[in-house]
N, C-alpha and C positions, 0 to 999 in steps of 0.2 A: 467289204465283207468280207467276201471270199479270201483276199489278200490280207484280210486282217489275218484268221483266221489258220492261214495256212503259213505265214510268218515262222518261222527255226523261235525265235522271241515267246513265243505267244504263251507256249504249256507254262512257262518260267513266270513271263506275270502273270497268268492268270492264275497258277499256287499263290503269286507273293498277294497279288490282289484278295487274294478266299485266306491267307490270313490273316492281312490287316484286316479285314472285313468282323471275323473272328472277332481278333486281340480289342475292337473297337468297342463290338456287345458286350462282350469278358469286363470292359475297365467301367461301361455306361447302368450297365446291368446284372443288381449283386442281389441276389433274392437266397433265403432263408431255404436250404431244401427243405423240403417240406415230403408228407407218407412217407417211401418207400426207399429216396433220395436220403433223409435225415438218415434212415437207414442202414443202410448202403455207406452215407460216411461215417456214423458212430464203429461200423464193425473192424471199417479199414482205420481207425483208428484203435481201438484195439489189441489186431492185427501188427499193427506198426509196434506195439509195447511187447508181442511176444501172449500176449492174455487168452490169447486161442479164439477159437470158431468158438461165439459160444452167447447164451441167454441169458440171463440173472444166475448164471453158474453153473450152468445145462449144456451141454452140448447141442450146437442147431441145425438145424441143414435143411429148414424150410426158405432159407431163398437159395440159390447157387452162389459156392463159394466163390465164383472165378472173380469177378469184377471187384468185393472185397475185398480179396487175393492183391485185388492189380490194388487197388486203394493202399496198402498195407503196404506195399514193396515199396512204394512214391514217395508212403508220407515217410516211413523214415528213411529213406534215402533222402530228401529233398525239404519234408516239413512238415510237421502237417496242416493243413491251408487249404483254403477253398480255392486258392490260389493256382495250389501244385497240379489240385483233379481237374479246374475248367482248363490252363494250360495243357494240359493233358487230352482234354478234348480237342484242343485245335489242333493241334498233333495226329492223335488218330485219323479226327475226318481228314486232312492234308491226301496223309493213309488211300482215304477209301474215295476223296478224287481223283486219287491219281489211279490210282487202281481201278476203278470202273473205268477210268479212259481206256487203260490198257486193254485191260477187254472187253472192251465196244471195237477199239483197231481190232482184237483180233478177231472176232468172231464175228462181226461184220464185213471183215476187210474193208475197208471205209477209214484211210486217216481225218477226214471231213467228220463221220459219225462221231470219231473219235476223242477227236480236239469238240465239240461239239455239246459231247457226254459230260469234259471235264469241263466247260463254262456254263450248264443247267447246274451243277452239281455243287457250282462255288460258291454260285450266289441263292443259292436253295433257302430261302427266308427262316423254313422254320426246322431246317439242320441247324443253320445258323441261330437258333435260340434254346437247343442246346448246348452250346457253347455252356454259358451260366448252371446249369442239371448234373447235380451229380446222378449217369442214366450209366446204364449201364449201356444202352442204344451203340456207341460208335463202335468203343472197344469189339463189341461181337459182329459189327456188319465189318470195323473192316478183318477180323481176323478170319470171318466166309470167307468174303472177298480174299482174301491171300489164300483163303486155302486152297477155290476152286483157281487163280493163279496159278497157281504150285499143280496144279493137278492138267493144266492145259502143258507144263515144261512135261511131263512125267510121264506121261504116252512113251517116253523112250528113255526113258532114264529112274533105275527104282531105285537108288540115293532118293530124287526126287517124292517119289511115291510116299518112301517113309516119312522125309519133313511134312508133304499135303494132310495126311494122316496126326503129326504132333500137332497141328497146328488146328485142326475141324476137333480133339480130344480139348483142345486148350478155349478153342468157340465152346466144346458142351458142356466145359466148368463157367464157360461165364450163363448160356441157355441153353438149355438139355436138349431143345426141339429142335438143335441144329442137326441131332445124327439123320434125319435123312438125307443129309442133304448133299453128302458126299452120295451117295445112288445115286441121285439126282441127276447133279455136275456128271457124272462117269455115263452114264445110258445118255443124255441128252449130249455130250461131247462131241463136235464135227467130225464127221470122218476124213479120215485122212490115208484108210491103208483098207487091204479086201475086205468081202467080209467075214469071213472067217477070220483072216491074221488080226481081227482087230474086236470081232468078240471073244477071243481067245486071250488078246491083249488086259481087254475091260478088264478080265475075271479076275485076271490075274493084278489089276489094276485093282478094284474093289477088293479080294481080299486083303491086300497087303496095306492099303490105308485103314481098312477098319479092323487090323490086326493093332495098327498103329492109336492108333483110335482108341482104343480100351486099352491099352499097355499103359498111357498118359491117362485114361479114370479111374485105375489099379489102389495106386495109392489112398487115393480119398471115396472109397469103396468099398476099404478094409478100412480107412478112418472111422464111416458110415457103418459099418460093419460090426465093432467096436461099440459103436454110439445106441445102436438100435435091438442088436444083434439077428439082424438079414441084411438079404442085401441090397442094398441100393444105390444105383450108379449116382446119382448127383444129388436130387435133392426132393422135399417133401413134399412142394405142393404145388404137385400136379394134380392128384385126386377132386380136394380143397375148385382150386380153378377148374375144373370141368366140372363141379357138383352146382358154381355157382350160374352157370349157364346153361344146366340138366335138372330145371327143377318145378314143382306145381306154380314156382314162385319169380321164372326166371323170366326177366325182358327184354336178354337177348344183350345187355351191355351190364357193366360191371355192375352189381346190388349185395350191399351187406345185409342179412340180417339178422334176428336172431333165430329162427331155425335152425339156423347151418349148425350152431353150437349145437343144438341136442342132437343133430344125425350123427358129425363126429362125434359127440362123447366125450369120454374121457383116455388117458394116457397119454405115451409122449404120438413124437410127433407125425414119427412113424403110422400108431394105430389110427392117429386122425384122418388122417390120410387116404390111410386104405380105408377106412367104413364112406369116406366124401367119396372116392374112386367106386363102392359099390353103388352108393345109393344111385349115382347118377347112371350110372351101367346100365341096372334093374330101372329107373326112371326114361328111361331110353329103350330099351327092348319093350318095357309093358307101353307107351302112348308114343309110338312108333313117328303118327301124324300131329302129335302136339311138337314132337320135336323137331321136325323135318317143318312145320307153318312158321316155327322159330328163326328158321336159318335166314331169308330174305332179310331180318328187321337184325340179326346180326353182321349181316356184308353187310347192311346200311352203316352201323354202329362202328365197321371198321374201315368203312373208306369215306364218308359223308363231310370228313374235314379232315387239313394239315394244322392246324394252331397252336396244339396242345402244348409245344416247347413256351410259346410263348405267352401262353396262359398259366403254366405252373409258374413261369419266372414274374409275373401278375401276382399268385396265391403267394408265390415265394416273401415277392419283397409285401404288399399287407401282411404277413406271420411277422415281418423287421417292424410293423407300425409306422410302417411308411409308408408314403405318397408316393402313389403310382406314378410316371410319365405317362402322358398326356399323349406322345406318340409312337407308345407301346398299342394304344388300340387300330393307330393304323398299322402299324404293323404286322396286329389282328388279317386284319385287311387286304394288307397288296401279300401275305401269305395266303389268305385264302384265291386271289385273286392267279398266282402262279400256282398253284396246285390243279385248279382245273386250268392250266393252258397246257399246263403238264400233261396231264390227264388227254387233251383233247387232241395235240400232238401224237402221243402213242397211240392212241384209237384209229388216229389218219392212217398214221404209220402202217399199222397193221392192216388197215384195208386198202390200202394199193398196193401192199405187198402180197394178201391173199387175190387183189386186183391180176398184179404180173402173173402169180404162182398160176393161175386157169387160163391165163390168157397165151400162157410159156412164154413169156418176155423178162423173167424172174432171171437173168444170168449172175445174179449181184450175191451174194452171203444172207439167208436167214437163217437167226437160230434158231430152236428150242429149245436153250439154257433158260432164258429170261423170267416165259412162259413156263416155263415148273418147276422156276421160285416161286415166284410170283402164284402159282395156281396151289403149291403148298403152303405159305401163309398164310391163304386164301381159305382152303378147307383148315388151316387150325381155327383162324376167327369162326368157323360158321360151326366146330364141332365142341368149343369151348364157348365163350363172349367176344361181342366183338370191343374194340377199342381202338381207335386212332392211332395209336400209340403202338400196337402191334401191326403197323402196314410200316414200317422205317423202316425195316430191312428190302421192304417190297420197292424203294422209291429209287436205289440208284439202276434198278432195271425196266422201272418204266424210263429215268433220265434216260438210258441210254437206247432201249426206241422209239421215245419221243425225237433223240440226237437221229434215229437213222431217216425221218419226213423225207428228208429233201432227194435221197438214196431209191427209197420205199417210188416220189412220185415219178422220177427218174424212169424207174424200172416200169411201173406202171406204162410210161409211154412206149416204152420201146417196140417197135414193130416184135410178133409171136416168131418164135424160132421156126420154119421148118422144118417140117416132123419128114423123116425122110421112111419112102414107099419102094 
């Protein structure tokens, strides 16, 4: 197995197999876009025709514009077809796999970990199922990983820092939750220089990245100001999402109730979003214990499964009025088993690294960057509401730590480094 992983042909063969598996899924599974996937698809078509980002003739910013704009550009160039969006998903996820492998190799300083990461993500069942969905996950993940990868280079190159900021700005237009990620990444980058000089460089890097990020957001922010008369960076659904997870009827998961319309009231998207946000914040302030008691349930809903890609595919096939293939039920079971395997391997790897660190035998790399990203998206889940879709950005990092299990095990078995007296 090790000889296979160390073969110079392994990355190309693995990426080729990843492409073929997703292509086969795309050809076999043809769901109708449902829920917000249908909305993304329709707005992408509108934008490709030059109709603007609107809903019933009025400007909208409810969902972030990034993914519909990406679809609009693709549709204008290659035709307005679900196949175009799905083929783009394949290419984007190949980028996710390649970037995750490269990051794993750099962060863990291990070729074996890099190649195991490549293998684990290439055949990730739930991510394969996303191939046929018109979903923003693959684009967002690709941009986030690309920005972080460029940051690893940007520590010594000013122009690369500007490029990283531009990439992060585009990622914010897809999902504004990305905004704190550059800060987390810069703070947790591996140390390569003396403390004082490294701190100064990190602050300069951080300032450059965020300045460029905000420049990328300026045109859309101006558009939103003209539409609503208020400064709005990206979208108007943050308050509504916060309300779903923080109110007297909240369950920890997504739930739509008629009371929300009364809370949001009338007016444009911006006004309704601000009312929802104020209500949710007031509720959390006035009911801190009830809010905290719901966090474990939100955490459970966030991480309880990893099969939403297949289930949405099944829902989309049913929406077409077609019979769901029986083998998709097997795909659900395989996806759950793979998820449990990845989670267990990740947990074991962290335990072995911790054991090695306590014994003084950890001489390899143990990056904190992935843990910081995982902690951030977990915090978002418990602050808003839980749903397995929202742990999608976490999985490449889980795969990296799972892939580091052999290195972590060896580190835990090494003899402790003697402390000089």
